[in-house]
PDBQT receptor file of N, H, CA, C and O in Angstrom, charges set to zero:
ATOM      1  N   MET A   1       3.092   6.321   3.471  1.00  0.00    +0.000 N 
ATOM      2  CA  MET A   1       1.662   6.425   3.690  1.00  0.00    +0.000 C 
ATOM      3  C   MET A   1       1.239   5.338   4.669  1.00  0.00    +0.000 C 
ATOM      4  O   MET A   1       1.590   4.169   4.508  1.00  0.00    +0.000 OA
ATOM      5  N   ASP A   2       0.503   5.727   5.658  1.00  0.00    +0.000 N 
ATOM      6  H   ASP A   2       0.218   6.677   5.789  1.00  0.00    +0.000 HD
ATOM      7  CA  ASP A   2       0.055   4.735   6.631  1.00  0.00    +0.000 C 
ATOM      8  C   ASP A   2      -1.199   4.013   6.138  1.00  0.00    +0.000 C 
ATOM      9  O   ASP A   2      -1.798   4.401   5.135  1.00  0.00    +0.000 OA
ATOM     10  N   GLY A   3      -1.581   2.970   6.850  1.00  0.00    +0.000 N 
ATOM     11  H   GLY A   3      -1.095   2.655   7.664  1.00  0.00    +0.000 HD
ATOM     12  CA  GLY A   3      -2.713   2.148   6.464  1.00  0.00    +0.000 C 
ATOM     13  C   GLY A   3      -4.016   2.922   6.372  1.00  0.00    +0.000 C 
ATOM     14  O   GLY A   3      -4.826   2.666   5.481  1.00  0.00    +0.000 OA
ATOM     15  N   LYS A   4      -4.228   3.864   7.281  1.00  0.00    +0.000 N 
ATOM     16  H   LYS A   4      -3.569   4.071   8.005  1.00  0.00    +0.000 HD
ATOM     17  CA  LYS A   4      -5.456   4.654   7.270  1.00  0.00    +0.000 C 
ATOM     18  C   LYS A   4      -5.557   5.473   5.982  1.00  0.00    +0.000 C 
ATOM     19  O   LYS A   4      -6.615   5.529   5.355  1.00  0.00    +0.000 OA
ATOM     20  N   PHE A   5      -4.456   6.101   5.598  1.00  0.00    +0.000 N 
ATOM     21  H   PHE A   5      -3.596   6.056   6.107  1.00  0.00    +0.000 HD
ATOM     22  CA  PHE A   5      -4.443   6.908   4.381  1.00  0.00    +0.000 C 
ATOM     23  C   PHE A   5      -4.678   6.031   3.147  1.00  0.00    +0.000 C 
ATOM     24  O   PHE A   5      -5.467   6.387   2.272  1.00  0.00    +0.000 OA
ATOM     25  N   LEU A   6      -3.994   4.891   3.081  1.00  0.00    +0.000 N 
ATOM     26  H   LEU A   6      -3.353   4.602   3.792  1.00  0.00    +0.000 HD
ATOM     27  CA  LEU A   6      -4.168   3.990   1.944  1.00  0.00    +0.000 C 
ATOM     28  C   LEU A   6      -5.601   3.472   1.858  1.00  0.00    +0.000 C 
ATOM     29  O   LEU A   6      -6.143   3.316   0.764  1.00  0.00    +0.000 OA
ATOM     30  N   THR A   7      -6.203   3.209   2.992  1.00  0.00    +0.000 N 
ATOM     31  H   THR A   7      -5.763   3.335   3.881  1.00  0.00    +0.000 HD
ATOM     32  CA  THR A   7      -7.593   2.765   3.010  1.00  0.00    +0.000 C 
ATOM     33  C   THR A   7      -8.508   3.848   2.452  1.00  0.00    +0.000 C 
ATOM     34  O   THR A   7      -9.436   3.551   1.701  1.00  0.00    +0.000 OA
ATOM     35  N   GLU A   8      -8.254   5.091   2.811  1.00  0.00    +0.000 N 
ATOM     36  H   GLU A   8      -7.499   5.332   3.422  1.00  0.00    +0.000 HD
ATOM     37  CA  GLU A   8      -9.049   6.204   2.290  1.00  0.00    +0.000 C 
ATOM     38  C   GLU A   8      -8.880   6.326   0.775  1.00  0.00    +0.000 C 
ATOM     39  O   GLU A   8      -9.856   6.550   0.059  1.00  0.00    +0.000 OA
ATOM     40  N   VAL A   9      -7.658   6.182   0.289  1.00  0.00    +0.000 N 
ATOM     41  H   VAL A   9      -6.865   6.000   0.870  1.00  0.00    +0.000 HD
ATOM     42  CA  VAL A   9      -7.405   6.215  -1.158  1.00  0.00    +0.000 C 
ATOM     43  C   VAL A   9      -8.176   5.078  -1.831  1.00  0.00    +0.000 C 
ATOM     44  O   VAL A   9      -8.799   5.274  -2.875  1.00  0.00    +0.000 OA
ATOM     45  N   GLY A  10      -8.129   3.891  -1.227  1.00  0.00    +0.000 N 
ATOM     46  H   GLY A  10      -7.623   3.732  -0.380  1.00  0.00    +0.000 HD
ATOM     47  CA  GLY A  10      -8.851   2.750  -1.759  1.00  0.00    +0.000 C 
ATOM     48  C   GLY A  10     -10.352   2.987  -1.827  1.00  0.00    +0.000 C 
ATOM     49  O   GLY A  10     -11.004   2.591  -2.793  1.00  0.00    +0.000 OA
ATOM     50  N   GLU A  11     -10.901   3.632  -0.803  1.00  0.00    +0.000 N 
ATOM     51  H   GLU A  11     -10.372   3.954  -0.019  1.00  0.00    +0.000 HD
ATOM     52  CA  GLU A  11     -12.336   3.917  -0.786  1.00  0.00    +0.000 C 
ATOM     53  C   GLU A  11     -12.721   4.882  -1.906  1.00  0.00    +0.000 C 
ATOM     54  O   GLU A  11     -13.760   4.717  -2.544  1.00  0.00    +0.000 OA
ATOM     55  N   ILE A  12     -11.892   5.874  -2.137  1.00  0.00    +0.000 N 
ATOM     56  H   ILE A  12     -11.048   6.009  -1.618  1.00  0.00    +0.000 HD
ATOM     57  CA  ILE A  12     -12.153   6.828  -3.228  1.00  0.00    +0.000 C 
ATOM     58  C   ILE A  12     -12.062   6.113  -4.571  1.00  0.00    +0.000 C 
ATOM     59  O   ILE A  12     -12.929   6.276  -5.430  1.00  0.00    +0.000 OA
ATOM     60  N   ALA A  13     -11.009   5.322  -4.745  1.00  0.00    +0.000 N 
ATOM     61  H   ALA A  13     -10.305   5.190  -4.048  1.00  0.00    +0.000 HD
ATOM     62  CA  ALA A  13     -10.829   4.590  -6.002  1.00  0.00    +0.000 C 
ATOM     63  C   ALA A  13     -11.971   3.603  -6.232  1.00  0.00    +0.000 C 
ATOM     64  O   ALA A  13     -12.460   3.463  -7.353  1.00  0.00    +0.000 OA
ATOM     65  N   ARG A  14     -12.388   2.929  -5.180  1.00  0.00    +0.000 N 
ATOM     66  H   ARG A  14     -11.991   3.044  -4.270  1.00  0.00    +0.000 HD
ATOM     67  CA  ARG A  14     -13.485   1.962  -5.280  1.00  0.00    +0.000 C 
ATOM     68  C   ARG A  14     -14.770   2.648  -5.745  1.00  0.00    +0.000 C 
ATOM     69  O   ARG A  14     -15.541   2.071  -6.512  1.00  0.00    +0.000 OA
ATOM     70  N   SER A  15     -14.995   3.861  -5.288  1.00  0.00    +0.000 N 
ATOM     71  H   SER A  15     -14.369   4.330  -4.665  1.00  0.00    +0.000 HD
ATOM     72  CA  SER A  15     -16.226   4.572  -5.632  1.00  0.00    +0.000 C 
ATOM     73  C   SER A  15     -16.343   4.871  -7.121  1.00  0.00    +0.000 C 
ATOM     74  O   SER A  15     -17.440   5.115  -7.624  1.00  0.00    +0.000 OA
ATOM     75  N   VAL A  16     -15.211   4.851  -7.830  1.00  0.00    +0.000 N 
ATOM     76  H   VAL A  16     -14.320   4.653  -7.422  1.00  0.00    +0.000 HD
ATOM     77  CA  VAL A  16     -15.233   5.108  -9.278  1.00  0.00    +0.000 C 
ATOM     78  C   VAL A  16     -14.698   3.929 -10.077  1.00  0.00    +0.000 C 
ATOM     79  O   VAL A  16     -14.559   4.020 -11.297  1.00  0.00    +0.000 OA
ATOM     80  N   GLY A  17     -14.396   2.818  -9.399  1.00  0.00    +0.000 N 
ATOM     81  H   GLY A  17     -14.509   2.745  -8.408  1.00  0.00    +0.000 HD
ATOM     82  CA  GLY A  17     -13.922   1.620 -10.083  1.00  0.00    +0.000 C 
ATOM     83  C   GLY A  17     -12.504   1.718 -10.613  1.00  0.00    +0.000 C 
ATOM     84  O   GLY A  17     -12.155   1.045 -11.583  1.00  0.00    +0.000 OA
ATOM     85  N   ALA A  18     -11.688   2.544  -9.990  1.00  0.00    +0.000 N 
ATOM     86  H   ALA A  18     -11.972   3.090  -9.202  1.00  0.00    +0.000 HD
ATOM     87  CA  ALA A  18     -10.320   2.769 -10.465  1.00  0.00    +0.000 C 
ATOM     88  C   ALA A  18      -9.327   1.781  -9.853  1.00  0.00    +0.000 C 
ATOM     89  O   ALA A  18      -9.546   1.249  -8.765  1.00  0.00    +0.000 OA
ATOM     90  N   PHE A  19      -8.249   1.555 -10.566  1.00  0.00    +0.000 N 
ATOM     91  H   PHE A  19      -8.071   1.987 -11.449  1.00  0.00    +0.000 HD
ATOM     92  CA  PHE A  19      -7.101   0.838 -10.031  1.00  0.00    +0.000 C 
ATOM     93  C   PHE A  19      -6.170   1.859  -9.394  1.00  0.00    +0.000 C 
ATOM     94  O   PHE A  19      -6.184   3.030  -9.772  1.00  0.00    +0.000 OA
ATOM     95  N   VAL A  20      -5.360   1.426  -8.431  1.00  0.00    +0.000 N 
ATOM     96  H   VAL A  20      -5.349   0.474  -8.125  1.00  0.00    +0.000 HD
ATOM     97  CA  VAL A  20      -4.357   2.294  -7.817  1.00  0.00    +0.000 C 
ATOM     98  C   VAL A  20      -3.007   1.601  -7.938  1.00  0.00    +0.000 C 
ATOM     99  O   VAL A  20      -2.814   0.499  -7.424  1.00  0.00    +0.000 OA
ATOM    100  N   LEU A  21      -2.082   2.255  -8.621  1.00  0.00    +0.000 N 
ATOM    101  H   LEU A  21      -2.239   3.149  -9.038  1.00  0.00    +0.000 HD
ATOM    102  CA  LEU A  21      -0.717   1.752  -8.754  1.00  0.00    +0.000 C 
ATOM    103  C   LEU A  21       0.153   2.527  -7.781  1.00  0.00    +0.000 C 
ATOM    104  O   LEU A  21       0.197   3.756  -7.819  1.00  0.00    +0.000 OA
ATOM    105  N   CYS A  22       0.848   1.802  -6.905  1.00  0.00    +0.000 N 
ATOM    106  H   CYS A  22       0.813   0.803  -6.874  1.00  0.00    +0.000 HD
ATOM    107  CA  CYS A  22       1.659   2.444  -5.870  1.00  0.00    +0.000 C 
ATOM    108  C   CYS A  22       3.084   1.892  -5.918  1.00  0.00    +0.000 C 
ATOM    109  O   CYS A  22       3.298   0.688  -5.777  1.00  0.00    +0.000 OA
ATOM    110  N   ASP A  23       4.043   2.777  -6.116  1.00  0.00    +0.000 N 
ATOM    111  H   ASP A  23       3.869   3.755  -6.230  1.00  0.00    +0.000 HD
ATOM    112  CA  ASP A  23       5.450   2.388  -6.090  1.00  0.00    +0.000 C 
ATOM    113  C   ASP A  23       5.864   2.276  -4.621  1.00  0.00    +0.000 C 
ATOM    114  O   ASP A  23       5.946   3.280  -3.914  1.00  0.00    +0.000 OA
ATOM    115  N   GLU A  24       6.123   1.053  -4.172  1.00  0.00    +0.000 N 
ATOM    116  H   GLU A  24       6.057   0.237  -4.747  1.00  0.00    +0.000 HD
ATOM    117  CA  GLU A  24       6.476   0.825  -2.773  1.00  0.00    +0.000 C 
ATOM    118  C   GLU A  24       7.928   0.373  -2.636  1.00  0.00    +0.000 C 
ATOM    119  O   GLU A  24       8.248  -0.476  -1.804  1.00  0.00    +0.000 OA
ATOM    120  N   VAL A  25       8.792   0.945  -3.452  1.00  0.00    +0.000 N 
ATOM    121  H   VAL A  25       8.532   1.635  -4.128  1.00  0.00    +0.000 HD
ATOM    122  CA  VAL A  25      10.190   0.537  -3.454  1.00  0.00    +0.000 C 
ATOM    123  C   VAL A  25      10.856   0.770  -2.095  1.00  0.00    +0.000 C 
ATOM    124  O   VAL A  25      11.808   0.071  -1.748  1.00  0.00    +0.000 OA
ATOM    125  N   TYR A  26      10.368   1.740  -1.326  1.00  0.00    +0.000 N 
ATOM    126  H   TYR A  26       9.594   2.308  -1.607  1.00  0.00    +0.000 HD
ATOM    127  CA  TYR A  26      10.967   2.013  -0.021  1.00  0.00    +0.000 C 
ATOM    128  C   TYR A  26      10.281   1.263   1.111  1.00  0.00    +0.000 C 
ATOM    129  O   TYR A  26      10.640   1.433   2.276  1.00  0.00    +0.000 OA
ATOM    130  N   ARG A  27       9.290   0.430   0.774  1.00  0.00    +0.000 N 
ATOM    131  H   ARG A  27       8.998   0.292  -0.173  1.00  0.00    +0.000 HD
ATOM    132  CA  ARG A  27       8.591  -0.333   1.813  1.00  0.00    +0.000 C 
ATOM    133  C   ARG A  27       9.599  -1.252   2.505  1.00  0.00    +0.000 C 
ATOM    134  O   ARG A  27      10.361  -1.960   1.847  1.00  0.00    +0.000 OA
ATOM    135  N   GLY A  28       9.594  -1.232   3.805  1.00  0.00    +0.000 N 
ATOM    136  H   GLY A  28       8.975  -0.657   4.339  1.00  0.00    +0.000 HD
ATOM    137  CA  GLY A  28      10.536  -2.040   4.564  1.00  0.00    +0.000 C 
ATOM    138  C   GLY A  28      11.645  -1.221   5.200  1.00  0.00    +0.000 C 
ATOM    139  O   GLY A  28      12.523  -1.764   5.872  1.00  0.00    +0.000 OA
ATOM    140  N   THR A  29      11.602   0.084   4.987  1.00  0.00    +0.000 N 
ATOM    141  H   THR A  29      10.889   0.525   4.441  1.00  0.00    +0.000 HD
ATOM    142  CA  THR A  29      12.651   0.932   5.550  1.00  0.00    +0.000 C 
ATOM    143  C   THR A  29      12.165   1.780   6.725  1.00  0.00    +0.000 C 
ATOM    144  O   THR A  29      12.897   2.640   7.215  1.00  0.00    +0.000 OA
ATOM    145  N   ASP A  30      10.931   1.540   7.179  1.00  0.00    +0.000 N 
ATOM    146  H   ASP A  30      10.336   0.841   6.781  1.00  0.00    +0.000 HD
ATOM    147  CA  ASP A  30      10.430   2.294   8.333  1.00  0.00    +0.000 C 
ATOM    148  C   ASP A  30      11.299   2.008   9.550  1.00  0.00    +0.000 C 
ATOM    149  O   ASP A  30      11.903   0.941   9.664  1.00  0.00    +0.000 OA
ATOM    150  N   GLN A  31      11.350   2.960  10.438  1.00  0.00    +0.000 N 
ATOM    151  H   GLN A  31      10.860   3.826  10.345  1.00  0.00    +0.000 HD
ATOM    152  CA  GLN A  31      12.171   2.835  11.636  1.00  0.00    +0.000 C 
ATOM    153  C   GLN A  31      11.420   2.220  12.811  1.00  0.00    +0.000 C 
ATOM    154  O   GLN A  31      12.007   1.972  13.865  1.00  0.00    +0.000 OA
ATOM    155  N   GLU A  32      10.124   1.972  12.632  1.00  0.00    +0.000 N 
ATOM    156  H   GLU A  32       9.648   2.172  11.776  1.00  0.00    +0.000 HD
ATOM    157  CA  GLU A  32       9.314   1.431  13.722  1.00  0.00    +0.000 C 
ATOM    158  C   GLU A  32       8.824   0.031  13.391  1.00  0.00    +0.000 C 
ATOM    159  O   GLU A  32       8.667  -0.320  12.222  1.00  0.00    +0.000 OA
ATOM    160  N   GLY A  33       8.586  -0.764  14.425  1.00  0.00    +0.000 N 
ATOM    161  H   GLY A  33       8.714  -0.478  15.375  1.00  0.00    +0.000 HD
ATOM    162  CA  GLY A  33       8.038  -2.107  14.239  1.00  0.00    +0.000 C 
ATOM    163  C   GLY A  33       8.932  -2.978  13.385  1.00  0.00    +0.000 C 
ATOM    164  O   GLY A  33      10.155  -2.952  13.526  1.00  0.00    +0.000 OA
ATOM    165  N   ASN A  34       8.320  -3.757  12.489  1.00  0.00    +0.000 N 
ATOM    166  H   ASN A  34       7.327  -3.778  12.375  1.00  0.00    +0.000 HD
ATOM    167  CA  ASN A  34       9.116  -4.648  11.638  1.00  0.00    +0.000 C 
ATOM    168  C   ASN A  34       9.639  -3.933  10.402  1.00  0.00    +0.000 C 
ATOM    169  O   ASN A  34      10.323  -4.537   9.576  1.00  0.00    +0.000 OA
ATOM    170  N   GLY A  35       9.320  -2.642  10.272  1.00  0.00    +0.000 N 
ATOM    171  H   GLY A  35       8.765  -2.151  10.943  1.00  0.00    +0.000 HD
ATOM    172  CA  GLY A  35       9.822  -1.856   9.154  1.00  0.00    +0.000 C 
ATOM    173  C   GLY A  35       8.902  -1.803   7.964  1.00  0.00    +0.000 C 
ATOM    174  O   GLY A  35       9.139  -1.034   7.032  1.00  0.00    +0.000 OA
ATOM    175  N   TYR A  36       7.845  -2.612   7.972  1.00  0.00    +0.000 N 
ATOM    176  H   TYR A  36       7.653  -3.237   8.729  1.00  0.00    +0.000 HD
ATOM    177  CA  TYR A  36       6.959  -2.669   6.816  1.00  0.00    +0.000 C 
ATOM    178  C   TYR A  36       5.691  -1.873   7.051  1.00  0.00    +0.000 C 
ATOM    179  O   TYR A  36       4.945  -2.139   7.994  1.00  0.00    +0.000 OA
ATOM    180  N   THR A  37       5.451  -0.907   6.201  1.00  0.00    +0.000 N 
ATOM    181  H   THR A  37       6.057  -0.691   5.435  1.00  0.00    +0.000 HD
ATOM    182  CA  THR A  37       4.223  -0.137   6.250  1.00  0.00    +0.000 C 
ATOM    183  C   THR A  37       3.121  -0.920   5.546  1.00  0.00    +0.000 C 
ATOM    184  O   THR A  37       3.373  -1.964   4.945  1.00  0.00    +0.000 OA
ATOM    185  N   ALA A  38       1.926  -0.417   5.625  1.00  0.00    +0.000 N 
ATOM    186  H   ALA A  38       1.721   0.431   6.114  1.00  0.00    +0.000 HD
ATOM    187  CA  ALA A  38       0.809  -1.036   4.916  1.00  0.00    +0.000 C 
ATOM    188  C   ALA A  38       1.061  -0.976   3.412  1.00  0.00    +0.000 C 
ATOM    189  O   ALA A  38       1.721  -0.065   2.913  1.00  0.00    +0.000 OA
ATOM    190  N   SER A  39       0.530  -1.950   2.715  1.00  0.00    +0.000 N 
ATOM    191  H   SER A  39      -0.006  -2.690   3.121  1.00  0.00    +0.000 HD
ATOM    192  CA  SER A  39       0.627  -1.989   1.256  1.00  0.00    +0.000 C 
ATOM    193  C   SER A  39      -0.747  -1.737   0.673  1.00  0.00    +0.000 C 
ATOM    194  O   SER A  39      -1.752  -2.208   1.206  1.00  0.00    +0.000 OA
ATOM    195  N   VAL A  40      -0.792  -0.991  -0.425  1.00  0.00    +0.000 N 
ATOM    196  H   VAL A  40       0.025  -0.609  -0.858  1.00  0.00    +0.000 HD
ATOM    197  CA  VAL A  40      -2.070  -0.740  -1.085  1.00  0.00    +0.000 C 
ATOM    198  C   VAL A  40      -2.719  -2.054  -1.508  1.00  0.00    +0.000 C 
ATOM    199  O   VAL A  40      -3.945  -2.156  -1.551  1.00  0.00    +0.000 OA
ATOM    200  N   ALA A  41      -1.915  -3.043  -1.816  1.00  0.00    +0.000 N 
ATOM    201  H   ALA A  41      -0.919  -2.960  -1.782  1.00  0.00    +0.000 HD
ATOM    202  CA  ALA A  41      -2.449  -4.354  -2.224  1.00  0.00    +0.000 C 
ATOM    203  C   ALA A  41      -3.134  -5.075  -1.066  1.00  0.00    +0.000 C 
ATOM    204  O   ALA A  41      -3.957  -5.961  -1.293  1.00  0.00    +0.000 OA
ATOM    205  N   ASP A  42      -2.808  -4.710   0.157  1.00  0.00    +0.000 N 
ATOM    206  H   ASP A  42      -2.140  -3.990   0.342  1.00  0.00    +0.000 HD
ATOM    207  CA  ASP A  42      -3.423  -5.319   1.330  1.00  0.00    +0.000 C 
ATOM    208  C   ASP A  42      -4.752  -4.666   1.709  1.00  0.00    +0.000 C 
ATOM    209  O   ASP A  42      -5.595  -5.297   2.346  1.00  0.00    +0.000 OA
ATOM    210  N   VAL A  43      -4.938  -3.412   1.320  1.00  0.00    +0.000 N 
ATOM    211  H   VAL A  43      -4.253  -2.900   0.802  1.00  0.00    +0.000 HD
ATOM    212  CA  VAL A  43      -6.124  -2.683   1.765  1.00  0.00    +0.000 C 
ATOM    213  C   VAL A  43      -7.130  -2.411   0.656  1.00  0.00    +0.000 C 
ATOM    214  O   VAL A  43      -8.223  -1.914   0.930  1.00  0.00    +0.000 OA
ATOM    215  N   TYR A  44      -6.785  -2.725  -0.588  1.00  0.00    +0.000 N 
ATOM    216  H   TYR A  44      -5.897  -3.129  -0.810  1.00  0.00    +0.000 HD
ATOM    217  CA  TYR A  44      -7.696  -2.457  -1.698  1.00  0.00    +0.000 C 
ATOM    218  C   TYR A  44      -7.551  -3.539  -2.754  1.00  0.00    +0.000 C 
ATOM    219  O   TYR A  44      -6.447  -3.835  -3.211  1.00  0.00    +0.000 OA
ATOM    220  N   GLU A  45      -8.686  -4.127  -3.139  1.00  0.00    +0.000 N 
ATOM    221  H   GLU A  45      -9.583  -3.887  -2.768  1.00  0.00    +0.000 HD
ATOM    222  CA  GLU A  45      -8.658  -5.269  -4.066  1.00  0.00    +0.000 C 
ATOM    223  C   GLU A  45      -8.136  -4.918  -5.458  1.00  0.00    +0.000 C 
ATOM    224  O   GLU A  45      -7.718  -5.812  -6.194  1.00  0.00    +0.000 OA
ATOM    225  N   ARG A  46      -8.150  -3.653  -5.832  1.00  0.00    +0.000 N 
ATOM    226  H   ARG A  46      -8.489  -2.927  -5.234  1.00  0.00    +0.000 HD
ATOM    227  CA  ARG A  46      -7.589  -3.232  -7.118  1.00  0.00    +0.000 C 
ATOM    228  C   ARG A  46      -6.300  -2.431  -6.919  1.00  0.00    +0.000 C 
ATOM    229  O   ARG A  46      -5.890  -1.662  -7.789  1.00  0.00    +0.000 OA
ATOM    230  N   GLY A  47      -5.679  -2.624  -5.773  1.00  0.00    +0.000 N 
ATOM    231  H   GLY A  47      -6.012  -3.249  -5.067  1.00  0.00    +0.000 HD
ATOM    232  CA  GLY A  47      -4.408  -1.971  -5.502  1.00  0.00    +0.000 C 
ATOM    233  C   GLY A  47      -3.268  -2.787  -6.064  1.00  0.00    +0.000 C 
ATOM    234  O   GLY A  47      -3.193  -3.996  -5.843  1.00  0.00    +0.000 OA
ATOM    235  N   ILE A  48      -2.380  -2.135  -6.791  1.00  0.00    +0.000 N 
ATOM    236  H   ILE A  48      -2.441  -1.153  -6.971  1.00  0.00    +0.000 HD
ATOM    237  CA  ILE A  48      -1.222  -2.784  -7.409  1.00  0.00    +0.000 C 
ATOM    238  C   ILE A  48       0.025  -2.152  -6.812  1.00  0.00    +0.000 C 
ATOM    239  O   ILE A  48       0.203  -0.937  -6.891  1.00  0.00    +0.000 OA
ATOM    240  N   ALA A  49       0.889  -2.964  -6.216  1.00  0.00    +0.000 N 
ATOM    241  H   ALA A  49       0.744  -3.951  -6.152  1.00  0.00    +0.000 HD
ATOM    242  CA  ALA A  49       2.097  -2.469  -5.577  1.00  0.00    +0.000 C 
ATOM    243  C   ALA A  49       3.326  -2.956  -6.324  1.00  0.00    +0.000 C 
ATOM    244  O   ALA A  49       3.402  -4.119  -6.720  1.00  0.00    +0.000 OA
ATOM    245  N   SER A  50       4.280  -2.068  -6.514  1.00  0.00    +0.000 N 
ATOM    246  H   SER A  50       4.218  -1.124  -6.193  1.00  0.00    +0.000 HD
ATOM    247  CA  SER A  50       5.570  -2.476  -7.090  1.00  0.00    +0.000 C 
ATOM    248  C   SER A  50       6.636  -2.198  -6.044  1.00  0.00    +0.000 C 
ATOM    249  O   SER A  50       6.558  -1.217  -5.304  1.00  0.00    +0.000 OA
ATOM    250  N   GLY A  51       7.610  -3.053  -5.992  1.00  0.00    +0.000 N 
ATOM    251  H   GLY A  51       7.673  -3.850  -6.593  1.00  0.00    +0.000 HD
ATOM    252  CA  GLY A  51       8.682  -2.898  -5.024  1.00  0.00    +0.000 C 
ATOM    253  C   GLY A  51       9.297  -4.240  -4.707  1.00  0.00    +0.000 C 
ATOM    254  O   GLY A  51       8.928  -5.252  -5.302  1.00  0.00    +0.000 OA
ATOM    255  N   PRO A  52      10.230  -4.259  -3.778  1.00  0.00    +0.000 N 
ATOM    256  CA  PRO A  52      10.922  -5.498  -3.431  1.00  0.00    +0.000 C 
ATOM    257  C   PRO A  52      10.047  -6.461  -2.647  1.00  0.00    +0.000 C 
ATOM    258  O   PRO A  52       9.110  -6.042  -1.967  1.00  0.00    +0.000 OA
ATOM    259  N   GLU A  53      10.345  -7.725  -2.737  1.00  0.00    +0.000 N 
ATOM    260  H   GLU A  53      11.106  -8.066  -3.289  1.00  0.00    +0.000 HD
ATOM    261  CA  GLU A  53       9.667  -8.747  -1.935  1.00  0.00    +0.000 C 
ATOM    262  C   GLU A  53      10.139  -8.650  -0.481  1.00  0.00    +0.000 C 
ATOM    263  O   GLU A  53      11.322  -8.411  -0.236  1.00  0.00    +0.000 OA
ATOM    264  N   PRO A  54       9.242  -8.830   0.475  1.00  0.00    +0.000 N 
ATOM    265  CA  PRO A  54       9.657  -8.828   1.880  1.00  0.00    +0.000 C 
ATOM    266  C   PRO A  54      10.640  -9.968   2.144  1.00  0.00    +0.000 C 
ATOM    267  O   PRO A  54      10.522 -11.049   1.567  1.00  0.00    +0.000 OA
ATOM    268  N   THR A  55      11.597  -9.716   3.011  1.00  0.00    +0.000 N 
ATOM    269  H   THR A  55      11.693  -8.837   3.479  1.00  0.00    +0.000 HD
ATOM    270  CA  THR A  55      12.580 -10.733   3.344  1.00  0.00    +0.000 C 
ATOM    271  C   THR A  55      12.334 -11.376   4.697  1.00  0.00    +0.000 C 
ATOM    272  O   THR A  55      13.030 -12.321   5.067  1.00  0.00    +0.000 OA
ATOM    273  N   CYS A  56      11.346 -10.874   5.447  1.00  0.00    +0.000 N 
ATOM    274  H   CYS A  56      10.780 -10.106   5.147  1.00  0.00    +0.000 HD
ATOM    275  CA  CYS A  56      11.074 -11.471   6.757  1.00  0.00    +0.000 C 
ATOM    276  C   CYS A  56       9.755 -12.149   6.800  1.00  0.00    +0.000 C 
ATOM    277  O   CYS A  56       9.378 -12.701   7.833  1.00  0.00    +0.000 OA
TER     278      CYS A  56
């Protein structure tokens, strides 16, 4: 999921006061840039991400 999509999810969740839990175990495997996609925790204050810690 790209940053724009995650931001939209965050906006919907914010409108109802919901938390968003996102399994980001594959974060860091993108083939473009540094390999790291946006994280729900970066775009939404109630976003909870699970997955590996970045190594770079």
